[in-house]
N, C-alpha and C positions, 0 to 999 in steps of 0.2 A: 611585229608581234613575235614573241618567243613562246615556246611551249615549255613551261617550267614544271608541269605536273608530271610526277613519276608514276609509272605503272605499278599496279599492286604486286605483280609477279617479279618485279625487278628488285633485287637486294644489292646493297653495296658489297664489293668483294671484301672478304675478311683480311685483316692485316697478317703479315707473316708471323708476328708474335702470337696471335691467337691460334694460328694453324700449328705452330710449333708446340704450344701448350696443349692443344687438343690431341695431336697425333704423335708427338715426339720427334726429335731431331733426326733419328735414323730413318724413319719412314718418309719424312719430308725430303731428306737428301736422296733417298732411293727413288722416290717419285720424280724428283727433278732430273736425276741422271737418266732415268728411263725416258722421260719426255724429251730430253735433249738428243738422245741417241735414236729414238724411234724413227724419225724421218730420214736419217742418213742411210739406213740399210734397206729400207723399203722403197722400191722404185715402181712407179706406175707403168703398167704395160701400155703400149700404144693400142689404139682400137683395132680390132680385127676387121679387115676389109670385107670379109665375107658377110659381116653383119650389116653393111651399108647397102642402101638401095641404089638403083641405077642413077637416080638424080644426083645423089651425093658423090657417087663415083665419077660422074661426068664433071661435076664442079671441081673436083680435086685433080682432074686430068688422068684418072685411072679407068676410063670407060672401056678401053680396049684390053684391059688386063684380064687374062684368063685365070680364074681362081679355081684351085683344086678343091674337091669336096673335103669337108672336115673329117679327120681321122677320129673315130670314136674312142680310141685308146689314148689319145693325147689329151 
């Protein structure tokens, strides 16, 4: 059995032609360039070990690690 019924909140994605007609080629191109470059310059920071509890520290093998208190200026 397949579920063919679509949800009321889901709409099909607009075609590129309708987006270009609604917003203009310059804005669409600028949005595309920004979307392509956004992920390249932003890197996720690794989680801070001071925020992990003792159970998780033991699981990753850092249970003997002495953590310095967090500097409020950083």
